[in-house]
C-alpha positions as CSV (number, residue, x, y, z in Angstrom):
1,M,29.5,-112.2,-28.8
2,K,29.7,-114.1,-32.1
3,L,28.9,-112.7,-35.5
4,G,26.9,-115.8,-36.4
5,S,26.9,-119.6,-36.5
6,Y,28.2,-120.0,-40.1
7,V,30.6,-118.0,-42.3
8,E,31.7,-118.1,-45.9
9,I,34.2,-116.2,-48.0
10,L,32.1,-114.4,-50.5
11,H,33.9,-114.0,-53.9
12,Y,32.3,-112.0,-56.6
13,V,33.0,-113.2,-60.2
14,D,31.6,-112.5,-63.7
15,D,31.2,-116.2,-64.5
16,P,30.7,-118.6,-61.5
17,A,30.9,-121.7,-63.6
18,A,34.3,-120.8,-65.1
19,A,35.6,-119.7,-61.7
20,G,34.4,-122.9,-60.1
21,D,36.3,-124.9,-62.7
22,Y,39.4,-123.0,-61.9
23,Y,39.1,-123.5,-58.1
24,Q,38.4,-127.2,-58.5
25,R,41.7,-127.4,-60.4
26,L,43.3,-126.2,-57.2
27,G,41.6,-129.0,-55.4
28,L,38.6,-127.2,-53.8
29,V,35.6,-129.5,-53.7
30,A,32.2,-128.4,-55.1
31,L,29.3,-128.5,-52.6
32,G,26.6,-127.2,-54.9
33,D,25.1,-123.7,-55.3
34,D,28.5,-122.3,-56.4
35,V,30.1,-123.2,-53.0
36,Y,33.6,-124.8,-52.8
37,T,35.5,-126.0,-49.9
38,D,39.1,-126.7,-48.9
39,G,38.0,-128.6,-45.8
40,R,38.5,-125.5,-43.6
41,Y,36.6,-122.7,-45.2
42,H,33.8,-122.3,-47.7
43,L,34.3,-120.1,-50.8
44,H,31.0,-118.9,-52.3
45,L,31.2,-117.6,-55.8
46,A,28.6,-114.8,-56.4
47,P,27.8,-113.3,-59.8
48,G,28.4,-109.5,-60.1
49,E,30.6,-107.0,-58.5
50,G,31.6,-106.5,-54.9
51,S,34.5,-106.3,-52.5
52,N,36.8,-109.3,-52.8
53,P,37.0,-111.1,-50.6
54,S,34.1,-110.4,-48.2
55,L,32.9,-112.5,-45.3
56,R,29.2,-113.5,-45.0
57,Y,27.8,-114.7,-41.7
58,Y,24.5,-116.5,-41.2
59,G,22.6,-117.1,-38.0
60,S,23.4,-113.6,-36.9
61,D,21.6,-111.9,-34.0
62,I,21.8,-108.5,-35.6
63,D,19.9,-106.6,-32.9
64,A,22.2,-108.1,-30.2
65,L,25.3,-107.2,-32.2
66,I,24.1,-103.6,-32.5
67,A,23.2,-103.5,-28.8
68,G,26.7,-104.8,-28.1
69,G,28.2,-101.7,-29.7
70,L,29.0,-102.8,-33.3
71,D,28.3,-100.3,-36.0
72,V,26.0,-102.4,-38.2
73,E,24.5,-100.6,-41.2
74,D,22.3,-102.3,-43.8
75,D,23.2,-105.7,-42.2
76,R,26.8,-105.0,-42.8
77,L,30.0,-104.3,-40.9
78,I,33.1,-102.8,-42.5
79,S,36.5,-103.1,-40.8
80,P,38.8,-100.1,-40.6
81,A,40.9,-101.7,-43.3
82,G,37.8,-102.2,-45.5
83,I,36.9,-105.8,-45.1
84,N,33.2,-106.2,-45.7
85,I,31.2,-108.5,-43.4
86,L,27.7,-109.2,-44.4
87,L,25.3,-110.4,-41.7
88,S,22.2,-112.5,-42.1
89,S,19.7,-113.6,-39.5
90,E,18.7,-116.5,-41.8
91,P,19.7,-120.0,-40.7
92,P,23.0,-121.3,-42.2
93,P,22.4,-122.7,-45.7
94,R,24.7,-125.7,-44.9
95,D,27.2,-127.0,-42.2
96,L,30.8,-125.9,-42.1
97,P,33.2,-128.9,-42.5
98,H,34.6,-128.4,-39.0
99,D,34.0,-127.4,-35.4
100,N,37.2,-125.4,-35.1
101,V,38.8,-123.9,-38.3
102,A,42.2,-123.9,-36.7
103,K,42.2,-127.7,-36.2
104,A,40.2,-128.9,-39.3
105,P,41.9,-131.2,-41.8
106,D,42.9,-130.1,-45.3
107,I,41.6,-131.8,-48.4
108,T,43.2,-129.7,-51.3
109,R,46.5,-129.8,-53.0
110,L,47.3,-126.4,-51.5
111,G,47.6,-127.8,-47.9
112,K,46.2,-126.1,-44.9
113,F,44.3,-122.8,-44.8
114,G,46.2,-120.5,-42.5
115,E,44.3,-117.2,-42.6
116,V,42.6,-114.6,-44.6
117,S,45.4,-112.0,-44.6
118,A,44.7,-108.3,-44.4
119,F,47.4,-105.7,-44.9
120,I,46.4,-102.7,-42.8
121,P,47.9,-99.4,-41.8
122,D,47.3,-99.7,-38.1
123,I,47.2,-103.0,-36.3
124,N,45.9,-101.6,-33.0
125,V,42.9,-100.0,-34.8
126,E,42.1,-103.1,-36.8
127,C,42.5,-105.7,-34.0
128,A,40.2,-103.6,-31.8
129,F,37.5,-104.0,-34.4
130,W,37.9,-107.7,-34.7
131,E,38.1,-108.3,-31.0
132,A,34.9,-106.3,-30.6
133,A,33.4,-108.6,-33.2
134,G,34.1,-111.6,-31.1
135,Y,37.5,-112.7,-32.4
136,A,40.1,-113.8,-29.9
137,T,43.9,-113.3,-30.3
138,L,45.8,-116.5,-31.2
139,G,49.1,-114.8,-31.4
140,R,50.6,-111.3,-31.8
141,Y,54.1,-110.5,-32.9
142,E,56.3,-107.5,-33.7
143,H,58.7,-108.9,-36.4
144,P,59.4,-108.4,-39.2
145,S,56.5,-105.9,-38.7
146,P,53.6,-105.9,-36.4
147,W,51.2,-108.7,-37.1
148,G,49.0,-111.3,-35.5
149,I,46.2,-113.9,-36.0
150,W,42.7,-113.7,-34.7
151,Q,40.0,-116.4,-34.6
152,D,36.3,-116.8,-33.8
153,Q,36.3,-120.6,-34.2
154,L,34.7,-120.2,-37.7
155,M,37.3,-118.1,-39.4
156,L,41.0,-117.0,-39.1
157,I,42.0,-113.5,-39.8
158,G,45.7,-112.4,-40.1
159,L,46.4,-108.7,-39.7
160,H,49.8,-107.4,-41.1
161,Q,50.7,-103.9,-40.6
162,E,52.1,-102.3,-43.8
163,A,52.4,-98.7,-44.5
164,D,51.5,-99.0,-48.1
165,S,50.2,-102.2,-49.9
166,D,48.6,-102.5,-53.2
167,E,47.6,-106.1,-52.4
168,P,45.2,-105.6,-49.4
169,F,43.9,-109.2,-49.0
170,A,45.0,-112.7,-49.6
171,I,44.0,-116.3,-48.7
172,C,47.1,-118.1,-47.2
173,H,47.8,-121.8,-47.4
174,F,50.7,-123.8,-46.0
175,S,52.2,-127.2,-46.9
176,P,55.5,-128.9,-46.1
177,D,55.9,-129.7,-49.8
178,M,54.5,-126.5,-51.2
179,K,57.7,-125.9,-53.2
180,E,56.8,-129.0,-55.2
181,V,53.2,-128.0,-55.4
182,N,54.1,-124.6,-56.7
183,G,56.2,-126.2,-59.3
184,Q,53.3,-128.3,-60.5
185,L,50.9,-125.3,-60.5
186,K,53.4,-123.3,-62.6
187,A,53.8,-126.2,-65.0
188,E,50.0,-126.2,-65.4
189,G,49.9,-122.6,-66.3
190,F,48.8,-121.0,-63.1
191,D,50.0,-117.4,-62.6
192,L,52.6,-117.7,-59.8
193,Q,54.7,-114.7,-58.9
194,P,57.5,-114.3,-56.4
195,F,56.8,-112.3,-53.2
196,D,59.5,-109.8,-54.1
197,T,62.2,-109.3,-56.7
198,S,65.2,-109.4,-54.3
199,G,65.5,-113.2,-54.1
200,D,66.1,-116.0,-56.6
201,P,63.3,-115.8,-59.1
202,E,63.4,-119.6,-59.6
203,D,62.8,-120.3,-55.9
204,L,59.3,-121.6,-55.5
205,T,59.4,-121.9,-51.7
206,W,56.9,-119.0,-51.3
207,Q,54.7,-117.8,-54.2
208,K,51.7,-115.6,-54.9
209,L,49.0,-117.2,-56.9
210,M,47.2,-114.5,-58.9
211,T,43.8,-115.8,-59.9
212,P,42.0,-114.3,-62.9
213,Y,39.1,-113.4,-60.6
214,G,40.6,-110.7,-58.5
215,L,41.5,-113.0,-55.6
216,M,45.1,-113.8,-54.5
217,F,46.5,-116.8,-52.7
218,Y,49.8,-116.9,-50.7
219,L,51.3,-120.4,-50.9
220,F,53.9,-121.0,-48.2
221,T,56.3,-123.9,-47.6
222,G,55.8,-124.9,-44.0
223,D,54.0,-127.2,-41.5
224,I,51.1,-125.8,-39.4
225,S,49.5,-129.1,-38.6
226,E,50.2,-128.7,-34.9
227,A,49.9,-125.0,-34.7
228,Q,47.1,-122.9,-33.4
229,P,46.4,-122.4,-36.2
């Protein structure tokens, strides 16, 4: 049972034009109607306030999803960790740039999209929700803490069990030369921060990109070109 035939990451901002300029500086490509792509996902900038990020599916058979046991209210699902999933029975407004998000090529300076990360208190509870929503397990691991990756061909969700986290969601990108990319971004004035304060503050191998729009990116040095994802 799939949630729909098209999905986008919905990102609420006060000024879509200014936010669009910002994301284009990261290499995302404008598709029109405030939608930007990295080649693997679509980021839709919506004016106003809302849960960031949310997912929005189109082409949804809402009656079938309810009949299948999903708790759909007001055309919306909310995961146990609080991820909002909006459902629309309308046809997709555009095509996705891929047939399988885990194998699509990247087109931005940030390298490959790896997952939308969710930091959750109980991975068993959360993964049961996503599997009921049609996501399949790509991998599940126990170290350094319980985590895994789930996919429905259209989107990749990474679930990371953390007892307490003030950073609940992030979009993850991977590139073999991300250390150099992070250096360039920092030189251009992007707000990069280390993952923790225990290591070398000058090491740009892994960085958090804090956008001014309430969305966070994790930028990892690594090659996932042959990975699933």
